[in-house]
C-alpha positions in Angstrom: 0.0 0.0 0.1 1.3 3.5 -1.1 1.0 5.8 2.2 0.2 9.6 1.6 2.3 12.2 3.6 0.5 15.8 4.0 2.1 18.3 6.0 3.4 21.8 6.0 6.8 22.0 4.0 9.7 22.2 6.9 7.7 19.1 8.6 7.5 17.5 5.3 10.8 17.8 4.8 13.2 17.9 8.6 10.5 14.7 9.2 9.9 12.7 6.1 12.6 13.6 3.4 15.3 14.8 4.7 15.3 12.6 7.9 15.6 9.6 5.5 19.4 11.5 4.0 17.7 11.2 0.1 17.7 13.1 -2.6 14.4 15.3 -3.0 12.8 14.9 -6.1 8.8 17.0 -6.8 6.9 16.7 -9.9 4.0 18.7 -10.3 1.9 16.2 -13.2 -1.2 18.3 -13.7 -1.8 21.3 -15.8 -5.1 22.9 -16.2 -5.3 22.7 -20.1 -4.9 19.6 -21.5 -2.8 20.3 -24.2 -0.2 21.5 -21.7 -0.3 17.9 -20.0 2.8 15.3 -20.3 1.4 12.4 -21.0 0.9 10.3 -16.9 2.5 6.9 -18.5 5.6 8.9 -19.5 6.2 11.2 -15.9 5.9 7.8 -14.0 8.1 5.9 -15.8 10.6 8.9 -15.4 9.6 9.3 -11.6 10.2 5.6 -11.1 13.5 5.9 -13.2 14.6 8.4 -11.3 14.3 7.2 -7.6 15.5 4.1 -8.8 18.9 5.3 -10.0 19.5 8.0 -6.8 17.0 6.2 -4.2 15.3 9.7 -4.2 12.4 10.5 -1.9 9.3 11.6 -4.4 6.5 13.7 -3.7 3.9 15.2 -6.0 2.3 19.0 -6.0 -0.8 19.8 -6.8 -4.6 20.7 -6.0 -7.9 18.8 -5.5 -8.0 20.0 -9.4 -5.2 17.7 -10.0 -6.8 14.2 -8.4 -7.1 12.2 -11.4 -3.7 12.9 -12.1 -2.4 12.3 -8.7 -4.4 9.3 -8.3 -2.9 7.8 -11.6 0.5 8.4 -11.1 0.7 7.3 -7.5 -1.6 4.0 -8.3 1.5 3.1 -11.1 4.5 3.4 -9.0 5.5 0.7 -6.5 7.1 2.7 -3.6 5.9 5.5 -1.1 4.9 8.6 -2.7 4.6 11.7 -0.3 2.0 14.4 -1.2 2.2 18.6 -1.1 -1.6 19.8 -1.9 -3.6 22.6 -1.8 -0.7 25.0 -0.2 -0.2 28.5 -0.4 1.9 29.9 -3.2 4.8 30.4 -0.5 4.4 27.4 1.2 4.8 25.5 -2.4 7.8 27.5 -3.0 9.4 26.5 0.1 9.1 23.2 -0.2 10.4 23.3 -4.1 13.4 25.5 -2.8 14.4 22.6 -0.5 14.3 19.9 -3.6 17.6 18.5 -5.2 15.0 18.5 -8.8 11.8 19.4 -10.0 10.1 18.7 -12.9 6.9 20.3 -14.2 4.5 21.1 -17.6 3.7 24.3 -18.3 1.5 25.9 -15.2 1.1 28.6 -12.6 3.3 25.8 -10.6 6.3 26.1 -12.9 6.8 29.6 -12.6 6.6 29.1 -8.4 9.3 26.4 -9.4 11.2 29.1 -11.4 11.3 31.9 -8.4 13.6 29.0 -6.4 17.1 27.8 -6.9 15.9 24.2 -7.0 17.3 22.9 -10.8 14.1 22.7 -12.9 12.8 20.9 -16.0 10.4 22.2 -17.4 7.9 20.6 -20.2 6.0 22.8 -23.0 3.8 21.9 -25.9 2.1 24.7 -27.3 3.4 27.6 -25.6 6.5 29.0 -26.4 8.8 28.6 -23.6 11.2 31.5 -25.1 8.4 33.5 -23.6 7.3 31.8 -20.8 10.2 29.4 -19.2 11.8 30.0 -16.2 15.3 31.3 -17.0 18.8 30.4 -15.4 21.5 27.6 -16.0 19.7 25.4 -13.8 16.1 26.0 -15.2 16.3 23.7 -18.5 12.8 23.5 -20.6 12.3 20.7 -23.3 9.6 21.8 -26.5 9.5 19.4 -29.2 6.6 20.5 -31.0 3.1 21.9 -30.3 2.3 18.3 -29.1 3.6 17.9 -25.6 3.2 14.1 -25.8 6.5 14.6 -28.7 8.4 15.1 -25.7 10.3 10.9 -24.9 11.2 9.7 -21.7 14.6 10.2 -22.5 14.8 14.0 -23.3 13.7 14.1 -20.3 16.1 11.6 -18.2 18.7 13.3 -20.2 18.2 16.8 -18.6 17.1 15.7 -15.2 20.9 14.0 -15.0 22.3 16.8 -16.9 21.2 19.0 -13.9 21.2 16.2 -11.6 25.5 16.0 -12.8 27.0 18.8 -14.3 30.0 17.7 -14.3 29.1 14.8 -16.5 27.4 17.0 -19.6 24.1 15.5 -19.2 25.3 11.9 -19.2 24.1 9.5 -16.3 27.4 8.5 -15.6 29.2 8.8 -12.5 
């Protein structure tokens, strides 16, 4: 059974995540516009791959409007996933800022994550990332076409590895 944990950012990090001495990876799988929502199957594959490689503590962000997407991802994973749901923007920013990596669709949450120092991968479909993507050396985006699902799992993992291992120039080698 997958355990659900929903608490304030400082307690979430101290008691659930940092207490385990693990890297912390967050994911925002929802989006108000379906055209901005990457495949849940692909998200699940990325999450599982990163958790396996890094033995990371994983959490999902969202609100009650993302319930269907969050429930789907949680059902498909065979490990514990924390939930950080229905929080204020400052709480969300504080949580993301404590993370080692954050992967998100093109949403308002992407912009919140962009204000933090956390390495971030943003996924784009029809929106122009050159106008909207957060900027910075640790803020990366992927856009293949107007169809967000043209982005592959390998595209996302490659950028995640690059951000997590900057001296290895995008490889997953240590």
